[in-house]
C-alpha positions as CSV (number, residue, x, y, z in Angstrom):
1,M,20.8,-21.6,11.5
2,A,22.7,-25.1,12.2
3,K,25.7,-24.0,14.1
4,K,22.8,-23.6,17.3
5,D,21.4,-27.0,16.7
6,T,23.9,-29.6,16.0
7,G,27.6,-27.3,16.3
8,I,28.3,-28.4,13.0
9,S,27.9,-26.4,9.7
10,K,26.1,-27.0,6.6
11,L,27.9,-28.1,3.3
12,F,26.3,-26.3,0.3
13,V,26.5,-26.9,-3.1
14,L,25.8,-24.6,-5.5
15,D,24.3,-25.0,-9.3
16,T,25.8,-22.4,-12.0
17,N,22.6,-20.8,-12.0
18,V,22.7,-19.0,-8.7
19,L,26.2,-17.7,-9.2
20,M,24.9,-16.3,-12.2
21,H,22.1,-14.8,-11.4
22,D,23.7,-13.3,-8.1
23,P,27.7,-13.4,-8.5
24,S,27.9,-12.4,-4.7
25,S,26.1,-15.5,-3.7
26,L,29.6,-17.3,-2.6
27,F,30.1,-14.9,0.4
28,R,25.8,-14.9,1.9
29,F,26.2,-18.4,3.4
30,E,27.6,-17.2,6.8
31,E,29.4,-19.9,8.3
32,H,29.0,-22.3,6.2
33,D,30.9,-24.0,3.5
34,I,29.8,-24.4,0.0
35,Y,31.0,-27.1,-2.2
36,L,31.2,-26.7,-6.1
37,P,31.0,-29.3,-8.6
38,M,33.3,-29.3,-11.8
39,V,30.1,-29.4,-14.1
40,T,29.6,-25.9,-12.1
41,L,32.8,-24.6,-13.4
42,E,32.7,-25.5,-17.1
43,E,29.5,-24.3,-17.4
44,L,30.6,-20.8,-15.5
45,D,33.0,-21.2,-18.5
46,N,31.1,-22.1,-21.4
47,N,28.6,-19.0,-20.2
48,K,31.3,-16.0,-20.2
49,K,31.6,-14.6,-23.3
50,G,29.3,-12.0,-24.4
51,L,28.1,-8.4,-23.4
52,T,24.4,-9.7,-21.3
53,E,24.1,-9.5,-17.9
54,V,24.5,-13.9,-17.3
55,A,28.1,-13.5,-19.2
56,R,29.1,-10.3,-17.1
57,N,27.8,-12.3,-14.0
58,A,30.1,-15.8,-14.9
59,R,32.9,-13.7,-15.3
60,Q,32.7,-11.7,-11.7
61,V,32.5,-15.1,-10.5
62,S,35.3,-16.6,-12.1
63,R,37.3,-13.3,-10.9
64,S,36.0,-14.1,-6.8
65,L,36.7,-17.5,-7.3
66,E,40.0,-16.5,-8.4
67,E,41.0,-14.4,-5.4
68,I,39.7,-17.2,-2.8
69,V,41.7,-19.7,-4.2
70,G,44.9,-17.5,-4.9
71,T,47.7,-19.3,-6.3
72,D,48.2,-21.7,-2.9
73,L,46.8,-24.7,-5.0
74,T,48.4,-27.5,-2.2
75,N,45.4,-28.3,-0.5
76,L,42.4,-27.5,-1.9
77,E,40.8,-30.4,0.0
78,L,40.8,-28.9,3.3
79,G,39.2,-25.4,1.4
80,C,39.6,-22.0,0.8
81,A,38.6,-18.8,3.6
82,L,35.5,-17.4,1.8
83,S,36.4,-14.2,4.2
84,R,40.1,-13.6,2.3
85,N,39.2,-10.9,0.1
86,G,37.3,-9.3,2.8
87,N,34.2,-10.3,2.9
88,K,33.6,-10.7,7.0
89,Q,30.2,-12.3,7.2
90,A,31.5,-15.2,5.3
91,T,33.1,-17.3,7.9
92,G,32.8,-20.9,6.1
93,S,35.3,-22.4,3.6
94,L,35.1,-23.0,-0.4
95,F,35.5,-26.6,-1.8
96,L,35.9,-27.2,-5.5
97,Q,35.4,-30.7,-6.8
98,T,39.2,-32.5,-6.9
99,T,38.8,-35.8,-7.4
100,Q,36.7,-38.0,-9.4
101,L,33.2,-39.2,-7.9
102,H,31.7,-42.1,-9.1
103,L,28.4,-43.4,-8.4
104,D,25.5,-44.8,-10.3
105,L,22.3,-43.0,-10.1
106,P,18.9,-45.3,-11.0
107,G,16.6,-43.5,-13.1
108,L,18.7,-40.8,-14.0
109,A,20.3,-41.3,-17.1
110,G,23.2,-39.7,-19.2
111,S,26.1,-37.5,-17.9
112,K,23.8,-34.5,-18.4
113,A,25.1,-31.4,-15.7
114,D,22.4,-31.9,-13.7
115,N,22.3,-34.9,-12.7
116,Q,26.1,-34.5,-12.1
117,I,25.7,-32.2,-10.0
118,I,22.5,-34.3,-8.2
119,S,25.5,-37.7,-7.9
120,V,27.7,-35.5,-6.5
121,V,25.8,-34.3,-3.6
122,L,25.0,-38.0,-3.0
123,C,28.9,-38.8,-3.2
124,L,29.0,-35.7,-0.5
125,Q,26.7,-37.3,1.7
126,K,28.1,-40.7,2.4
127,Q,31.4,-38.6,2.8
128,H,30.2,-36.2,5.4
129,S,27.1,-38.3,6.9
130,N,27.8,-36.1,10.4
131,R,26.8,-32.6,8.6
132,Q,24.1,-31.8,6.6
133,V,24.9,-31.4,2.3
134,I,21.9,-29.1,0.6
135,L,22.1,-28.8,-3.0
136,V,20.9,-24.7,-3.9
137,S,19.8,-24.0,-7.3
138,K,17.0,-21.6,-8.9
139,D,15.6,-24.5,-11.0
140,I,12.5,-26.3,-10.3
141,N,13.1,-28.9,-12.1
142,I,17.0,-30.5,-10.6
143,R,15.1,-29.5,-7.0
144,I,12.1,-32.0,-8.0
145,K,14.7,-34.7,-8.7
146,A,17.0,-34.1,-6.0
147,R,14.3,-34.5,-3.7
148,A,13.1,-37.6,-5.5
149,M,16.6,-39.1,-5.1
150,G,17.0,-38.1,-1.8
151,V,18.8,-35.3,-1.3
152,L,18.1,-32.0,0.6
153,A,17.3,-29.2,-2.3
154,E,16.7,-25.6,-1.4
155,D,15.8,-22.1,-3.7
156,Y,18.7,-19.8,-3.4
157,F,16.3,-17.4,-0.5
158,N,19.1,-14.7,0.2
159,D,18.0,-12.2,-2.8
160,K,14.4,-12.3,-1.5
161,V,13.9,-8.6,-0.6
162,L,10.5,-10.0,1.2
163,E,9.3,-13.6,1.7
164,D,5.5,-12.4,1.3
165,T,4.6,-9.7,-1.2
166,D,1.5,-8.5,0.8
167,I,3.5,-6.8,3.3
168,L,5.2,-4.9,0.6
169,Y,5.4,-0.7,1.1
170,S,2.4,0.7,0.0
171,G,3.0,4.3,0.1
172,M,0.0,4.9,2.0
173,K,-1.9,4.7,5.4
174,E,-5.6,4.4,6.4
175,L,-6.1,7.2,9.5
176,P,-7.9,5.4,12.2
177,A,-11.4,7.0,12.9
178,D,-10.4,7.9,16.7
179,F,-6.9,10.0,15.0
180,W,-8.1,13.2,15.6
181,E,-8.7,12.4,18.9
182,N,-5.7,11.3,20.1
183,H,-3.5,13.4,17.3
184,S,-5.3,17.2,17.9
185,K,-4.2,18.5,21.7
186,A,-1.2,20.3,20.5
187,M,-1.9,20.9,17.1
188,E,-0.7,23.6,15.0
189,S,-1.5,24.6,11.6
190,W,-0.8,27.1,9.2
191,Q,-0.3,27.8,5.4
192,E,3.2,28.0,3.0
193,S,3.2,29.1,-0.3
194,G,-0.5,28.3,-0.8
195,R,-0.2,24.7,0.8
196,M,-1.5,23.9,4.1
197,F,0.8,21.9,7.2
198,Y,-0.5,20.7,10.2
199,R,1.9,19.4,13.1
200,L,0.4,16.6,15.2
201,T,1.8,15.1,18.4
202,G,0.1,11.0,19.1
203,P,1.0,7.7,19.7
204,L,0.4,6.9,15.6
205,C,2.9,9.2,14.3
206,K,6.0,7.7,15.0
207,S,4.8,4.7,13.1
208,F,4.8,7.0,9.5
209,L,7.3,7.6,7.2
210,V,8.1,10.2,5.2
211,N,6.8,10.6,2.0
212,E,4.1,8.3,3.0
213,F,0.4,9.4,2.3
214,V,-2.6,9.0,4.9
215,Y,-5.9,9.4,4.8
216,Y,-9.0,9.5,7.4
217,E,-12.4,8.8,5.5
218,F,-14.8,9.3,7.8
219,E,-16.7,13.1,8.6
220,K,-14.5,14.7,7.1
221,P,-12.1,13.4,4.7
222,F,-8.5,14.2,5.2
223,H,-5.8,13.0,2.4
224,A,-2.2,14.7,3.5
225,I,1.6,13.8,2.7
226,V,4.1,13.5,5.8
227,R,7.2,15.9,5.2
228,S,9.0,15.1,8.4
229,V,8.6,12.9,11.2
230,E,9.9,13.4,14.7
231,K,9.8,10.7,17.8
232,D,5.7,11.3,18.1
233,T,5.4,14.5,16.3
234,A,4.7,14.4,12.4
235,V,4.3,17.4,10.1
236,L,1.3,16.3,7.5
237,E,0.7,18.4,4.2
238,V,-2.5,18.7,2.6
239,V,-2.1,17.2,-1.1
240,K,-3.3,18.9,-3.9
241,D,-6.7,17.4,-5.3
242,H,-6.4,15.8,-8.8
243,L,-9.5,14.7,-9.0
244,I,-11.2,18.1,-9.9
245,P,-10.8,19.6,-13.5
246,K,-9.2,22.8,-12.1
247,H,-6.3,21.1,-11.3
248,N,-5.7,18.9,-14.3
249,V,-2.0,17.7,-15.8
250,W,-2.4,17.4,-19.4
251,G,-5.9,17.2,-19.7
252,I,-5.7,14.1,-17.0
253,T,-7.5,14.1,-13.8
254,A,-7.5,11.9,-11.3
255,R,-10.4,9.1,-11.2
256,N,-9.2,7.6,-7.5
257,R,-7.5,8.2,-4.0
258,E,-4.3,6.2,-5.2
259,Q,-4.1,8.2,-8.7
260,N,-4.7,11.4,-6.7
261,F,-1.3,10.6,-4.8
262,A,0.7,9.3,-7.5
263,L,0.1,12.7,-9.1
264,N,0.8,14.4,-6.5
265,L,4.4,12.4,-6.2
266,L,4.9,12.9,-9.9
267,M,4.2,16.9,-9.9
268,D,6.8,17.4,-7.4
269,P,10.2,18.6,-8.5
270,E,11.7,17.8,-4.5
271,I,11.0,14.0,-5.2
272,D,13.8,12.2,-7.3
273,F,12.6,8.8,-7.4
274,V,9.3,8.0,-7.9
275,S,7.7,4.1,-8.1
276,L,4.2,3.2,-9.1
277,L,2.8,-0.7,-8.7
278,G,-1.0,-1.5,-9.8
279,Q,-2.3,-4.2,-12.1
280,A,-2.5,-3.6,-16.0
281,G,-5.1,-0.5,-16.3
282,T,-4.5,1.2,-13.1
283,G,-3.5,4.4,-15.4
284,K,0.7,3.9,-14.0
285,T,2.1,4.8,-17.7
286,L,-0.7,7.4,-18.6
287,L,0.0,9.4,-15.3
288,T,3.2,9.0,-15.9
289,L,3.4,10.2,-19.3
290,A,0.6,13.3,-18.4
291,A,2.9,14.5,-15.7
292,A,6.5,14.5,-17.7
293,L,4.4,16.4,-20.4
294,T,3.5,18.9,-18.5
295,Q,6.8,19.4,-16.5
296,V,9.1,19.3,-19.9
297,L,6.5,21.2,-22.1
298,D,4.9,23.7,-19.9
299,K,6.8,24.1,-16.6
300,K,10.3,23.6,-18.3
301,I,11.9,21.6,-15.6
302,Y,13.1,19.0,-17.3
303,S,14.6,18.9,-20.6
304,E,13.1,15.9,-22.5
305,I,11.4,12.6,-21.4
306,I,13.5,9.3,-21.6
307,M,11.6,6.3,-22.1
308,T,12.9,2.8,-21.3
309,R,12.0,-0.7,-20.5
310,V,13.0,-4.5,-20.3
311,T,12.1,-5.9,-24.0
312,V,11.0,-9.5,-22.9
313,P,8.6,-11.4,-25.0
314,V,5.4,-12.7,-23.7
315,G,4.9,-14.9,-26.4
316,E,7.6,-16.5,-29.3
317,D,10.3,-14.0,-30.6
318,I,10.2,-12.4,-33.7
319,G,13.6,-12.6,-34.2
320,F,16.1,-9.1,-35.2
321,L,14.3,-5.6,-35.6
322,P,15.4,-3.5,-38.6
323,G,16.7,0.2,-37.9
324,T,17.9,2.4,-35.3
325,E,18.3,1.9,-31.5
326,E,14.9,4.0,-31.8
327,E,13.3,2.0,-34.3
328,K,14.1,-1.0,-33.0
329,M,12.8,-0.4,-29.5
330,T,9.4,1.1,-31.1
331,P,7.6,-2.5,-31.3
332,W,8.2,-2.4,-27.7
333,M,6.6,1.0,-26.6
334,G,3.0,0.0,-27.9
335,A,2.1,1.1,-24.4
336,L,3.7,4.9,-25.2
337,E,2.2,4.8,-28.0
338,D,-1.9,4.5,-26.5
339,N,-1.1,6.6,-23.9
340,L,-0.1,9.4,-26.5
341,D,-3.3,8.9,-28.4
342,V,-5.3,9.6,-25.5
343,L,-3.5,12.5,-24.1
344,N,-3.8,14.5,-27.5
345,K,-7.5,13.7,-27.6
346,S,-7.6,15.9,-24.1
347,D,-7.0,19.2,-26.5
348,E,-10.1,20.0,-27.8
349,E,-10.0,23.3,-29.0
350,S,-7.3,23.2,-31.3
351,G,-8.4,21.1,-34.3
352,D,-6.8,18.4,-36.2
353,W,-4.0,21.1,-37.5
354,G,-3.3,21.8,-33.7
355,R,-3.4,18.6,-32.6
356,A,-1.1,16.7,-35.6
357,A,1.4,19.8,-34.6
358,T,1.1,19.1,-30.1
359,Q,2.2,15.5,-31.5
360,D,5.3,16.3,-33.2
361,L,6.2,18.4,-30.8
362,I,5.6,15.5,-28.4
363,R,7.6,12.9,-30.6
364,T,10.7,15.6,-30.5
365,R,10.4,15.7,-26.6
366,I,10.4,11.9,-25.8
367,K,13.8,9.8,-26.9
368,I,13.4,5.9,-26.4
369,K,16.3,4.3,-25.1
370,S,17.1,0.1,-24.6
371,L,18.5,-0.8,-21.8
372,N,21.6,-2.8,-23.3
373,F,23.0,0.3,-23.8
374,M,22.6,2.2,-20.5
375,R,26.2,1.7,-18.6
376,G,28.5,4.5,-18.2
377,R,25.9,7.0,-19.2
378,T,24.7,9.9,-17.1
379,F,20.9,12.1,-17.5
380,L,21.5,15.7,-16.6
381,N,17.4,17.4,-16.4
382,K,15.8,14.6,-17.9
383,F,12.2,12.6,-17.0
384,L,13.1,9.1,-17.1
385,I,10.4,6.6,-17.0
386,I,11.5,2.7,-17.0
387,D,8.4,0.5,-17.6
388,E,8.2,-2.8,-16.8
389,A,10.6,-2.4,-14.2
390,Q,9.4,-6.0,-12.7
391,N,11.3,-7.9,-15.5
392,L,15.2,-6.0,-14.1
393,T,17.1,-7.3,-11.4
394,P,18.2,-5.5,-8.0
395,K,21.7,-5.0,-10.0
396,Q,19.8,-3.8,-13.6
397,M,17.5,-1.5,-11.4
398,K,21.1,-0.2,-9.5
399,T,22.5,0.3,-12.8
400,L,19.9,2.3,-14.0
401,I,18.9,4.5,-11.3
402,T,23.0,5.6,-11.1
403,R,22.8,6.7,-14.7
404,A,20.6,9.8,-12.8
405,G,22.4,12.9,-12.9
406,P,21.5,16.3,-11.3
407,G,18.1,17.9,-12.2
408,T,16.7,14.3,-13.0
409,K,13.6,12.4,-12.2
410,V,13.2,8.9,-12.5
411,V,9.8,7.1,-12.0
412,C,9.6,3.4,-12.2
413,L,6.6,1.7,-13.4
414,G,5.8,-2.2,-12.5
415,N,3.5,-4.8,-12.0
416,I,5.2,-7.6,-10.1
417,A,2.4,-9.9,-10.6
418,Q,3.5,-10.2,-14.3
419,I,7.3,-11.0,-14.2
420,D,8.1,-12.8,-17.6
421,T,12.3,-13.0,-16.7
422,P,13.3,-16.7,-15.4
423,Y,14.9,-16.7,-12.1
424,L,12.9,-13.3,-11.1
425,T,10.2,-13.6,-8.8
426,E,8.0,-11.3,-7.0
427,G,9.9,-11.5,-4.0
428,S,13.2,-11.1,-6.0
429,S,12.6,-8.6,-8.5
430,G,14.4,-5.5,-8.5
431,L,11.2,-3.2,-8.5
432,T,10.3,-4.7,-5.2
433,Y,14.1,-4.5,-4.3
434,V,13.9,-0.5,-4.6
435,V,10.6,-0.1,-3.1
436,D,11.9,-1.3,-0.1
437,R,15.1,0.0,0.5
438,F,14.0,3.2,-0.8
439,K,11.6,3.8,1.8
440,G,11.5,6.6,3.8
441,W,14.0,8.4,1.8
442,S,12.8,12.3,1.8
443,H,13.2,12.0,-2.0
444,N,11.8,9.9,-2.9
445,G,7.7,8.5,-3.4
446,H,5.9,5.2,-3.6
447,I,2.7,4.0,-4.3
448,T,0.5,1.3,-4.8
449,L,-2.6,1.7,-7.2
450,Q,-5.5,-0.4,-6.7
451,R,-8.3,-0.4,-8.8
452,G,-8.1,-0.6,-12.7
453,E,-10.0,2.1,-14.6
454,R,-9.2,0.8,-18.2
455,S,-12.9,-1.1,-18.3
456,R,-15.4,-3.1,-16.9
457,L,-13.9,-5.9,-19.5
458,A,-10.6,-5.2,-18.4
459,D,-11.3,-5.0,-14.6
460,F,-13.1,-8.0,-14.6
461,A,-10.2,-10.3,-16.6
462,A,-7.7,-9.0,-14.0
463,E,-10.0,-10.4,-11.0
464,I,-11.7,-13.6,-12.4
465,L,-8.6,-15.4,-15.3
C-alpha cells in the first residue's frame, strides 16, 4: 500500500462504470482518497432512470454521495470524509471536481466522456506531483488510452473473489496412497439408517471442509463425504453409489465420479444450497432435473420446480417476445426442453400414451420464471434451479438466494469459462462468489464436474476450439 512506501495516500479517480458495477466501491479504497470528475456525475445522472440493476446502482451511488457530502458545501475543495456514514474501513476523503480543468489532449479529439476523464487525471497529476494519481475503470479501452497518455490506470479489483480461478474450491479432495496408514489408528465405524460412517483421526483431517468429498483410488477405492470436522478428527460418510442402475435417479445413472458426488448432494434433503460448475456437456442440468423430478413427483419433498436463468443473448438480440412471462422465457429454456426429452425417454415400459401423460404431469410441476420479477418474493418448499448463474453479479446472486423460504433447495448451475455479461470476469462472477463464500457451511455442497459426457464431438470441440 502507498502509506507503507511513501507515507502519502494515493488519489483514485473513478470512472462511472466502477460505481454502477459496485455501488459500495466508494468505501473500498481504505486510507486512499477518491476523486469524482464532473463527467462521472453527469453519466450517473443519465443512467439513474429505469428498473435495471445498473439504474438501481446509479441511484444507490447518488444517495451515498449525498450522505457523504451532506449539506456542508463550503469546503468541498478540502474533501469530505468517506467514513461519515458509518464506513469505518474507509479513512480517506472524497473530492468532487469543483473547477473547470483545461488541458489539450494531443491525439484525443472531441469532448467524449472518456477523454474528459483522462484530461482530469492529467491535470491532477500536475497539481499533485508528490502523490500517485490513478484512474480506476472497468473499461479496457479507456485504460489503454490512459496508459498511452502516460496516466496510471487499473481495473477495479475489489469485487474479485479470487485472482486465479484455478484455486477455486472444487468440492472434492484426493486422498494420498498412505492415507489409511496415517489415519486408521483410532478408527471407529458404525452404521446408521443404512449409511456407513467412519471416525478418523490424523493430520489431514484438519484440512477437510464439511460436505467436501474425499476419494481414495488405490487398491480399495473409497468415496466419502465429510460430515463433521473437529481439530484432527473427522466423520466421513460413505456416498451412495449412483453409478449402478439400482440407485438410478429418474432413470439416470451417474457416468463418472463427479456426477455421482453431484447426485449425492442433489438428493440430500439436509443440503439447502448446491452449486455445480462445469463446462458444456458435463451433465449439470440433466442431473439437477432428474433429482428435482424424483423429489417433487416421487418423494414429494418439494411442491414444484422453479427454473430461472439470466437472459443474456450470445448473438444479436431478436427483439421483444410475445406472450406471458412463461412464454417469453421459453426460447431461453431450450436446455430444459432438451433435458426433459432425455428424462422422458428413460421410461420405456409405459408406451407413447404413458410418456405423453408423464410429460404433461412434469410440465405442470415445472415453472419457468424471469429474474426480473424475483425481488420481494418468497419460495416455500420449492426446488429452485438457477441456470447460467455465471452471468449474475454477486449482488444479483444475493437477491436470488435470499428468496428461499423454509423447505426450499437452491441449485446454481454454470460454467465460469462462458461469461456473456460485460464487466464480469471469472474472478468477479456471482457464481465464483457463492462457491467461495458458502464452502464449509453444513447445509452447502459444491462440486466441479470435469468430464464431458455429451459426445466425442462435443468433448473434442470443447478441448480444441
